C-alpha positions as CSV (number, residue, x, y, z in Angstrom):
1,R,-15.2,2.8,19.0
2,S,-11.5,1.7,19.4
3,R,-8.8,3.7,17.8
4,G,-7.6,0.3,16.7
5,F,-3.8,0.9,16.5
6,G,-0.9,-1.3,17.1
7,F,2.8,-1.6,16.7
8,V,4.7,-4.1,14.5
9,T,8.4,-4.7,14.3
10,F,10.4,-6.3,11.4
11,D,13.8,-7.8,11.6
12,V,14.7,-6.5,8.1
13,D,14.1,-2.9,7.5
14,E,13.2,-3.6,3.8
15,E,10.4,-5.7,4.9
16,G,9.0,-2.9,7.0
17,V,9.2,-0.4,4.1
18,A,7.4,-3.0,1.9
19,A,4.7,-3.5,4.4
20,V,4.0,0.3,4.7
21,S,4.1,0.5,0.8
22,A,1.7,-2.4,0.4
23,L,-0.8,-1.7,3.2
24,D,-1.1,2.0,3.7
25,G,-4.5,3.2,2.5
26,T,-6.1,-0.3,2.2
27,V,-9.4,-1.0,3.6
28,L,-9.7,-3.4,6.5
29,D,-13.1,-4.3,8.0
30,G,-14.7,-1.2,6.1
31,R,-12.1,1.2,7.4
32,T,-9.2,2.8,5.6
33,I,-6.1,2.1,7.4
34,R,-2.9,4.1,7.9
35,V,0.4,2.3,8.0
36,N,3.6,4.3,8.6
37,E,6.8,4.2,10.7
38,A,6.4,5.1,14.2
39,E,8.0,8.4,15.4
40,E,9.5,9.3,18.8
41,R,7.0,11.2,20.9
42,K,8.2,14.6,21.5
43,G,7.9,16.2,25.0
44,G,5.4,18.8,25.7
45,G,1.7,18.6,25.4
46,G,1.1,20.5,28.6
47,G,-1.2,19.6,31.2
48,D,-0.9,18.6,34.8
49,R,2.0,16.1,35.5
50,R,0.8,15.1,39.1
51,G,-1.1,12.1,39.7
52,P,-0.3,8.4,39.1
53,P,2.0,7.6,36.3
54,R,0.4,6.6,33.1
55,G,0.8,3.2,31.7
56,G,3.1,2.6,28.9
57,F,4.4,-0.4,27.0
58,D,7.6,-2.2,26.5
59,R,8.7,-2.4,22.8
60,T,11.1,-5.2,23.6
61,P,10.0,-8.4,21.8
62,R,8.7,-10.9,24.3
63,W,9.6,-13.9,22.1
């Protein structure tokens, strides 16, 4: 089952705050969703750093 997460950006901070307030804890397709502000990932996590780089994403809007 997919974790089903995504990132949304808002041009106006207040609109993002309103979206979090309105949507956090609501039910979508039978699942309670969590909506919050993204946090920067901190380093660490251990593990082996060798091998091919892991894919990422570009948070720059494409349109």
